[in-house]
C-alpha positions in Angstrom: 34.4 47.8 -55.4 33.8 44.4 -56.3 30.6 42.4 -55.3 32.7 39.3 -54.7 33.1 38.3 -51.2 35.3 36.2 -49.2 34.2 32.7 -48.2 35.9 31.1 -45.4 35.6 27.4 -44.7 35.3 26.3 -41.3 36.6 23.2 -39.8 33.9 20.9 -38.3 34.2 22.4 -34.7 32.4 25.4 -34.1 34.9 27.7 -32.8 37.9 26.3 -34.8 40.2 28.3 -36.8 39.3 28.8 -40.4 41.0 26.2 -42.5 41.2 28.1 -46.1 39.7 31.0 -47.6 38.8 31.7 -51.5 36.9 34.5 -53.2 33.4 33.5 -54.5 30.5 35.3 -56.0 27.5 35.8 -54.1 26.0 37.3 -50.9 27.7 36.4 -47.6 24.4 37.3 -45.7 22.3 34.9 -48.1 25.1 32.1 -47.2 25.1 32.8 -43.4 21.2 32.7 -43.6 21.4 29.2 -45.2 23.9 28.0 -43.1 21.7 29.5 -39.9 18.5 27.8 -41.4 20.5 24.5 -41.9 22.1 24.5 -38.3 18.4 25.4 -37.1 16.8 22.5 -38.8 19.5 20.2 -37.9 19.1 21.0 -34.2 15.4 20.9 -34.4 15.9 17.2 -35.8 18.4 16.5 -33.2 15.7 17.5 -30.5 12.8 15.7 -31.8 15.0 12.6 -32.3 16.0 12.8 -28.5 12.5 13.7 -27.6 11.4 10.2 -29.2 14.3 8.4 -27.4 13.2 9.8 -24.4 9.5 8.9 -24.9 10.5 5.5 -26.1 12.6 4.9 -22.8 9.7 6.3 -20.6 7.2 4.2 -22.3 9.5 1.0 -22.0 9.7 1.8 -18.3 5.9 2.0 -17.9 5.6 -1.2 -19.6 8.1 -2.8 -17.3 6.3 -1.5 -14.4 2.9 -2.7 -15.7 4.4 -6.0 -16.3 5.7 -6.3 -12.6 2.4 -5.1 -11.5 0.3 -7.6 -13.3 2.7 -10.5 -11.8 2.0 -9.0 -8.1 -1.6 -8.5 -8.8 -3.0 -11.9 -7.6 -1.2 -11.6 -4.5 -2.1 -8.1 -4.0 -5.6 -8.8 -4.6 -5.9 -12.0 -2.1 -4.0 -9.8 0.4 -6.5 -6.9 -0.1 -9.5 -9.3 0.1 -8.6 -10.8 3.1 -7.9 -7.4 4.8 -11.4 -6.2 3.6 -13.1 -9.3 4.9 -11.3 -9.3 8.3 -12.3 -5.4 8.5 -16.1 -6.0 7.6 -16.1 -9.1 10.1 -14.7 -6.6 12.7 -17.3 -3.9 12.0 -20.1 -6.3 12.0 -19.0 -8.1 15.2 -18.5 -4.6 17.2 -22.3 -3.8 15.7 -23.4 -6.7 17.3 -21.4 -6.2 20.7 -22.8 -2.6 21.0 -26.3 -3.8 20.1 -26.2 -6.7 22.7 -26.6 -9.4 20.2 -23.2 -11.0 20.3 -24.2 -14.1 22.4 -22.3 -13.1 25.3 -23.4 -15.7 27.6 -22.4 -18.6 25.2 -18.9 -16.7 24.9 -18.6 -16.8 28.8 -19.7 -20.5 28.8 -17.3 -21.5 26.2 -14.5 -19.6 27.8 -15.1 -21.5 31.4 -15.2 -24.7 29.4 -11.7 -23.8 28.1 -10.5 -22.6 31.3 -10.0 -26.3 32.5 -10.9 -25.4 36.2 -14.1 -27.7 35.9 -16.1 -26.7 38.7 -13.5 -24.6 40.4 -13.6 -21.1 41.4 -13.2 -18.3 38.8 -13.7 -14.7 38.1 -15.0 -13.6 34.8 -13.8 -10.3 34.0 -16.2 -8.5 31.7 -16.7 -4.8 30.7 -19.0 -3.0 32.8 -22.0 -3.0 30.1 -21.5 -6.8 29.5 -21.4 -7.7 33.0 -24.6 -5.9 33.6 -26.1 -7.8 30.8 -25.1 -11.1 32.3 -26.0 -10.1 35.9 -29.0 -12.4 36.4 -27.5 -15.4 34.3 -26.7 -18.4 36.7 -23.0 -19.9 35.8 -21.7 -22.8 37.7 -21.1 -22.4 41.4 -17.8 -20.7 42.4 -18.0 -18.3 39.4 -18.2 -14.6 39.9 -18.9 -12.0 37.0 -16.9 -8.9 38.0 -17.1 -5.5 36.0 -13.8 -4.5 34.7 -13.5 -1.5 32.4 -10.0 -2.3 31.0 -11.8 -5.3 29.4 -13.1 -4.2 25.9 -16.7 -4.9 25.3 -17.1 -8.4 23.9 -13.9 -9.8 25.4 -13.8 -12.4 28.3 -11.2 -12.6 30.9 -11.2 -15.8 33.0 -9.2 -15.7 36.3 -8.4 -19.3 37.6 -6.0 -20.7 40.3 -4.0 -21.8 37.0 -3.7 -18.3 35.6 -5.6 -16.1 33.2 -7.7 -17.3 30.1 -8.1 -14.1 27.7 -10.4 -14.3 24.9 -10.7 -11.1 23.0 -12.5 -10.5 19.6 -9.8 -8.0 18.0 -7.0 -10.7 18.7 -9.2 -13.5 17.3 -9.9 -11.5 14.2 -6.0 -10.8 14.0 -5.1 -14.3 14.5 -7.5 -14.9 11.5 -6.3 -12.5 9.3 -2.7 -13.8 10.1 -3.7 -17.4 9.2 -5.4 -16.5 5.8 -2.5 -14.3 4.7 -0.2 -17.2 5.5 -2.1 -19.5 3.4 -2.1 -17.1 0.5 1.7 -16.7 0.7 2.2 -20.6 0.4 
């Protein structure tokens, strides 16, 4: 038997029918091994190329996101600074409220002046702890201090014939926060 083997040429498509055949010298197994090695090398090269493309696209996306974050950083830093400052202030104010160092008497007097009733009768609603702290303080005639546990510590509610004046620490801090954020937004 001859050592010649038949060599079959395939078209470009993997599962296509052979297009021609001829007899050549050589080992079919070696030829197939070379073709397999070439196909593997081609596949590895294609895979590496695709991996590089995916990595490049991911890097481009990360750079784009970093650019956007960099553009938004000043506004985000300003907003975060306002939020932090208001929270620090809230904590300090509540520590002063809890320790009795808030200047509650001055707050009540300012609220009475802001009420616009002059020397008219009014009732000042305070938290029971705050009302007890001001029990011996003399206010203008017609002013009565009343304990009201629905009022938070440090808050002052003044009932007058014209209506209710409310001064609340947390609402004041919220208003300050909103005003500062609005100024940064401009």
